[in-house]
C-alpha positions as CSV (number, residue, x, y, z in Angstrom):
1,M,0.0,0.0,0.0
2,D,1.5,3.2,-1.2
3,L,0.6,6.4,0.7
4,F,0.4,8.5,-2.5
5,S,-1.3,6.0,-4.8
6,P,-3.7,7.4,-7.4
7,K,-6.7,6.0,-5.5
8,H,-5.7,7.9,-2.4
9,L,-5.0,11.1,-4.2
10,L,-8.4,10.8,-6.0
11,I,-10.2,10.4,-2.7
12,V,-8.5,13.4,-1.2
13,L,-9.4,15.5,-4.3
14,V,-13.0,14.5,-4.0
15,V,-13.1,15.3,-0.3
16,V,-11.5,18.7,-0.9
17,L,-14.0,19.5,-3.7
18,L,-16.9,18.6,-1.4
19,V,-15.6,20.7,1.5
20,F,-14.5,23.8,-0.4
21,G,-16.5,23.8,-3.7
22,T,-15.2,24.6,-7.1
23,K,-15.7,28.4,-6.9
24,K,-13.8,28.7,-3.6
25,L,-11.0,26.5,-5.0
26,R,-10.7,28.7,-8.1
27,T,-10.4,31.9,-6.0
28,I,-7.8,30.2,-3.7
29,G,-5.9,29.1,-6.8
30,S,-5.9,32.5,-8.4
31,D,-4.9,34.2,-5.1
32,L,-2.1,31.8,-4.6
33,G,-0.9,32.4,-8.2
34,Q,-0.9,36.2,-7.6
35,A,1.1,35.7,-4.4
36,V,3.7,33.6,-6.1
37,R,4.0,36.1,-9.0
38,G,4.4,39.0,-6.5
39,F,7.1,37.1,-4.6
40,K,9.0,36.4,-7.8
41,E,8.8,40.0,-8.9
42,S,10.1,41.2,-5.5
43,M,12.9,38.7,-5.7
44,K,13.9,40.1,-9.1
45,D,13.7,43.6,-7.8
46,G,16.0,42.7,-4.9
47,E,18.5,41.2,-7.3
48,R,18.4,44.3,-9.4
49,E,19.0,46.5,-6.4
50,A,21.9,44.4,-5.2
51,E,23.5,44.7,-8.7
52,T,23.4,48.5,-8.8
53,P,26.1,50.4,-6.8
54,P,24.9,52.3,-3.8
55,A,24.7,56.1,-4.0
56,A,27.7,58.0,-3.0
57,I,27.5,59.1,0.6
58,E,27.8,62.9,0.7
59,A,27.6,63.4,4.4
60,R,30.9,63.9,6.0
61,Q,31.8,62.0,9.2
62,I,32.1,64.0,12.3
63,T,35.4,63.7,14.1
64,G,35.6,63.3,17.9
65,Q,36.4,67.0,18.5
66,E,33.5,68.2,16.4
67,R,31.2,65.8,18.2
68,E,32.3,67.2,21.6
69,K,31.8,70.8,20.3
70,A,28.3,70.0,19.0
71,A,27.3,68.3,22.3
72,A,28.6,71.3,24.3
73,T,26.6,73.8,22.4
74,D,23.4,71.7,22.6
75,K,23.5,71.5,26.4
76,T,21.4,73.9,28.3
77,P,22.1,74.7,32.0
78,A,20.3,72.5,34.4
79,N,19.1,75.4,36.5
80,E,17.5,77.2,33.6
81,K,13.8,76.8,33.5
82,T,12.0,76.4,30.2
83,P,8.7,78.2,29.7
84,V,5.6,75.9,29.6
């Protein structure tokens, strides 16, 4: 007795048709097909993006001294009250 014999597969197909109906199976099939197509398209887009070189980074890196200066100017005294 083979688990996937044609008799077993036919019985499973008949039970699925009885439970879901043909209209529901068509909509499930078309939705599944659209999902697979969307997945393939996104995979192709990802491959295209990986092949293109990244944009040049124009922002300059802040050195340690510049970072300390920026932090010092952003600090407000602790005793100064802000208006509410």
